[in-house]
N, C-alpha and C positions, 0 to 999 in steps of 0.2 A: 827720683822723680822731682823735677824742679817745681818750686812753689810759684803760684801766680803772683805777679807784681801787685802790691797793695794799691788801692785806689785812694788818691788824695781827696780829702773832703774839707769843706769849710762850713762854719755855722752861720746861717743867715740870721741877722739881727731881728728880733721881734719888733713889730710895729703895729700901730693902729691902722685898720683898713676902713676907708670910707664906705658906708652903706648908701649907695646912690639911689636905691629904689626898693620898695617893698611891693609884692604882688601876690596874687593867688597862685598863678602857674608861671613857672620859669622854664622855657624851652631852650635847650642848649644845642645849637646846630641848626642851620637853615637849609639843609638839604631836603630831599623828598619827605622823610619822616618828620622833620622839623616844621616844614610848612603845613603839613597835614595836622600836626599836633597843635600848632599855634592858632591856625584858623578855626579849627573845631572847638578848642577851648574857649576862645573869645566869643564865637557865635553861640556857645552854650552858656554864656554869661559870666565867665571868669575874667578877672583883670589879668591880662596875659602879657608877658615880656618874652621876646624872641631875640637871642643873641647869636651872632654869626661872625665867624672869623674873617671871611672875605667881604668884599664890598658889594656883593650881590647874593641873592637867594637862588635856590635850585640845585646846589651841589653838582653831582655828576650830570644832571639833565641840562645844566647850563655851563658851568665852569669846566666840566669834564668833557663837553661836546658829545656826551652820550645821550643824544636827544631823541632816543627811541623809547616809546612806551609799549612794550610788547605783552603778548599773552593776555590781552583783555578778554578774549574768548577762547574756548577750547577748539579742537580741530574740527568739530562739527559746526562751528560758527556760533555756538551759544555764548552770549556775553555773561561774564561772571562779575567782573569788577565794574562798579558804578561809582556813586558818591562823588567825592572831590576829584577823583581821576577823570570822570566823565565831564564834570563841570569845567575843569581846566582845559580839556580838549575842546569843549563847546565854545569857551571864551576865546581860545586861540583860533578856532575856525572862523569866528566872526572878524578876526583881524587878518584873515588870509595867511595864517602862520601855522597851519596844521595840515597834514595829509594822512588819509587812511582809506582803505577800501570802502566802497559803498556798502551799506548795511545789507542789501539784498545779495551781495557777493560773499558775505562771511560764510565760510564753510564750502564754498563752491569748488568743484574740481575742473572748472572750465579751463581748457588747455591754454587758451590765449592769455588769460589772467595769470595762471600759474607761471607761464613762461615769462610774462612781464616782470613778476617779482623775482623770479630766479635770475633774470638778466641784470637786475639792479645790484646783485650781490647781497641784498638784504633778505634773501630767502630764509636764512636762519631764523628771522623774526616773523616772516609772513607766511611761510609755507611749511607744512608738515605732512609726512606720509601717514595715511590712515590704515592701520592693519585690518580694520573692519571692512575696508573697500579694496582689499588685495594690495595694499601699499600705494594706492593712488594718492597723489599729492593734492592737498586742499589749502585754500587761502584762509588765514585767520584774521581776526580783528586786532591789528597793531597800528599805532599812530606814531608819526614823527612830527616834531615841532621845531620851530625856529628858536634857538636858544637865546638870541638877543631879545626877541619880542617876549619870550617867556620870562626873562628877568624883569621886564617892566610889568608884565601882567601879574606876576607873583607879588611885586611891590604893591600893586593896586589891591590885590585880594587881601593881603594881611592888613593893610591900612583901612580898607573898607570894613573889615571885621573888628577894628578897634585894637589891634595888636600894637604894643609899644615896641618898635623895632630898633635894635642896636646892632648896626653893622660894624665891621672892623674891630670886633670884640671877641676875644678868644677865651671861652670858658675853660678853666684849668682844673679846678677841683671843687668838691662840695663843701658846704658848711654843715658840720655834723653836730647833732645833740644826741649822744648815745648812738643807737643804730638808726636814727632818723635823719634824713636829709632836710635841711632847713633853708637851703639857698645855695648859691655858687659864688666863687671868686672868678673874676675874669681880668684879663690883661688887655690893654689897648694903649693908644698914644696918650690917653688921659691918665695912664698909670694903672696900678692895681686897685680894683674896686670890688664891691660885693653887692649882690642883689639877694634879698631874702624872699622866700616863697613858701607857700603851703604845700605845693607839690612841684617837684622838678622832673622834667622829662628829658632823658638823655637821648639825643638824636645826633650824637657826634659821629656815628658810624663805627668807631673803634671802642666805644664804651669808656671814654676818658673819665666820665663822671662816676659811673657805677664801680669801676675798678678802685678809684680813690675812696669810694664810700665803703669799701670792704665787701662788696657783693661777690659771691662765687662766680667764676666764669670759666669758659673753655677756650683756650687759645690755640688748639690744634688746627693746623692747616695741612692738607695733603696736596702735594704738587700736581697730582693728576686732575685736580678740580680747578676750575677757573678762578675760584676764590683765592687761590694762592698766587695768582698772576697780577701784574700791573699793566696798565695801558697808557701810552702817550698818544693822544689823539690830535690829529691836525687835518685841516681842510685845504685842498688845492682847487684853484679856480682858473677860469679862462682856458679850459680844456675842450678841445673839439672831440667830444666823446664819440661821435659817429666815425670820425676818421680813425680814432684809436681802435674802436671796435672792428672796423674794416681791416685794419692791419693785423689785429689779433686773429681774426677769422681766416684771412687769406694766407698768413704766414705763421701758423701756430707754433711750429718748431722754432722759428727764429724768435718769436715772442717769448717762449719758454726759456730759451737760451739766454736772452737778455735779462729775464727776471732772476735767473740763477746767478748771473753776473752781479746784478744789483744786490742780491742777498750776500754774496761774498764781500761786497764793499761795505756792508753794514746797513743797507737800505731796507725798505719794506715794500714788497711788491703787491700786496693785497689791498684793494680799495673797494668802496661801496659808492654807488652812484646816488648823488643827492636827488631826492625826488620831491622836495618842496617845490611849490609853484614857481618860485623865483631862483631856483638853483639848478637849472638844467645843464649848466656847464661846470658844476661843482662836484668834486670827488671827496669822499670821507675816508680817511685812513685811521683805523683803530689799531695802532701799532702795539700788539701785545708783547710784553717783555718777560718771557718765561725764563726764570733762573734755574740753575741746577737743583736748588732746594726752594722750599716755599718762601716767598717774599715776606719780609717783615715791614709792614706799613707803619710800624711804630719806631723804626730805627732811622733817625734823621740822616745818618751817613748813607744808608741805602737809598733813602728817598732822593738824596742829592745825586747819587750815582745814576739812578734810573732817569731822573729828570734831565740831567746833562746828556746822557746817552740818547734819550728820546728826541731831544731837539737836534742832536747831530744826525740821527736817523732821518728826521724830517727833511733837513736840508740836503743830505746825501740823496734821498729819494727824489726830491725836486730837481736837483742838478742833473741827475742821471736821466730821468724821464724827459726833461726838457731837451737834452742833447740827443737822445737815442730813439724815442718813441714818437712816431707820427701822431699828430693831434695835440701833443704837449708843447709845441714850439713857443707858444705865448703864455704858458702857464706860470703861476706864481703861488706861493703859500698864502692863502687867505687869512688863516689864523692858526695858532697852536693853542691847545688847551692850557689855561693857567693852573688847572688842577690835575694832578695825576689820577688816573683811573685805578684806585685801590678797591679791589672787588671783594675783599674778605678780611676778617681779623677776629678779634675777641668776640665771644658770644656769651651773653649773660646766662647763668643757670637760673631759670625761672621756676615758677610753681608747676609748669608743664614744659617738658622738653620735646619738641617736635622731632621725630626720628623716622627711620625707614618704615616702621610698621604703619605709620600714619599715611603713607603713600598708597596703601592698599586697604585701609580699614573702612573708608566711606563713613566714618563716624561723624555725626552732627553733634558737636559739643554744646552743652547748655550755655556756654559763654562764647560761642562762635562770634567773631567780630568781622570776618571777611571770608568769602568763598573765592578761592584762586583756581585758575585753570592749570591743570597738570599736563603740560604739553611735551615734556622733554624726556619721556621714559619709554617710548616705543609701545610695546605690548601692554605695559602697565597703564600708560595713558589711555589706551583704547578701552580697557576695562574699568579704569577709575579716572575719568576725565577731569575731576575736580577734587579739591581738598579743603576742609574747613579748618581755619586757624583759630585756636582758643585765645581769649584775652589773657589767660594765665601765662602765655609765652612772653608777655610784656611786663610781668610782675616779678621782680627779683626776689629770691628767697631771703628772708630774714632782714632785709633793708627796707625801711618804711619811708614814706614821703617821696618815692621815686618810681618812675616808669621808664621803660626802654622802648623807643619807637624808631627803629632804623634797621640796618642789616644785622645788628648785633642782637636781634631777638633770640629767645631761647630755642636752640635747635642744634642738631648735630651737623658737622661739616658736610656730610653727604647729602643732607636735605637742604641745608641753608643755601647751597649754590643755586637751587632752582627757584627759591622764593625770597631772595634778598635783592631783587631788582627794583627798579623805580616804582612801578605801579603798586606792588605789595607794600613797599615802605610808606607811600602816601597813605594807603589804607590803614596800616598799623598806626600811623600818626593820627589819622582821623579818629580812630578808636581810643587811643591814649589820651588825646586832648579832651574828648568828650567824657571819658571816665574820670579824668582829673577834675574837671568842673563838677561832675556829679558827686564825686567824693567830698569835695569842699562844701558843696551845698548840703550834703547829708551829715557832715561833720565826722566822716570816717576816713580811715586810711584807704589808699587806692585798691589794696587787695580785698577790701570788704565791700566794694561797689556792688550794688544790686544788679545782677546780670540781666534781669528782665527789664529794668529801667534803662540799662545801657543798650540792650537790643532794641527797645522801643525808640530810643532817641536816634540811634544810627539809621534805623529804617525811615524815620522821619526826615533824615538828611539825604535820603536817596540811596542808601547802601542796600545792596541786594543780599538779604539774609534769609536762610531757611527757617521754617517753623521749628522751634527748639522745645516744644512742649513734650 
């Protein structure tokens, strides 16, 4: 048996790193979990720094063009997620940059409305079959937002809260003192620098900070779950959608044949119809790139391959549709997402691990931080329409000074895929930021936060929480 070739290494020279800032709370990553963390921490009184590697906030909701905030209600129409999620939607609506079903229509089985959402292709997010009604389809509360307006709105929100925002700054590893995180190193055009903090919140998505801090984690990904897939998203505009729909309806066999041809060429035939008020001629393509094995969002070579392939698929799709499909004669690619849609990765091993038994337990934990709608499990959803997430899912075992508020919350792969989407991550962040500020104020580690005080503070912020007495 041949030996593996040795890996050449070099020793990096030791050097002094400039401490450019000291703060109470340092949030690493400005995606959904990061904005929730930073805004909540600052509003709760903590001197808060937010560092983000891109030039904008929002993560997948903006840079990934995954501008859908789903599962805000269960299939009956009962809203579960409030707090910062609802505030963001309200603020976006005031700017004519959000769309969602009217409140009186949440849970409706009205055929006209159900057909409308099914026709958009967004039915996965808006429509569910209710086993309690013989499988009849019902409309849920889901919102879509304009990602460009959202970038600006999130800037406003963090600055209004008093957050010290550092964009174009990539948090790389923690500063450790024993088993306690004391800050982070980050890289930027200004060089390597350090920010010291009393509590660090890892909202990187992939757990970049907690891994380097020595926290236990689960990196298993199963390719049958969407968490093992990547997506390259792009938008096409100037499409005469009615003309395209008429062609598809009048010549379904021809349309299907052309889509098969597009697939063979490497294109992507599936699209969603933009339903924002100013996007009636826009199509959204969420081009999932399913590999033979689970994708590794930490492998830079794989990320490069997927990104290159995704942009090729976008142009191939555009050229084919423009040439062959009525209604696409004047189309063009409006934008491609600057961020890959990485949907899963490492998950911290926390003081509580959310697993399959939680899907059916209906337990109200004493440290519940958010109630989420459970809409994706058919019969299970009908019997157990919601699930309570405990704060302990954000607290790493054995590592202090650190919380995790992103898709890397403590959970098994089979459960994570349901609850790692944008609205839950904003909610995890809101809880983590609040807890961090409370911990600092009380002079305790985040794992020792008073659950009752956390509950009271979140309720004051508009979070819908059950009575945990």
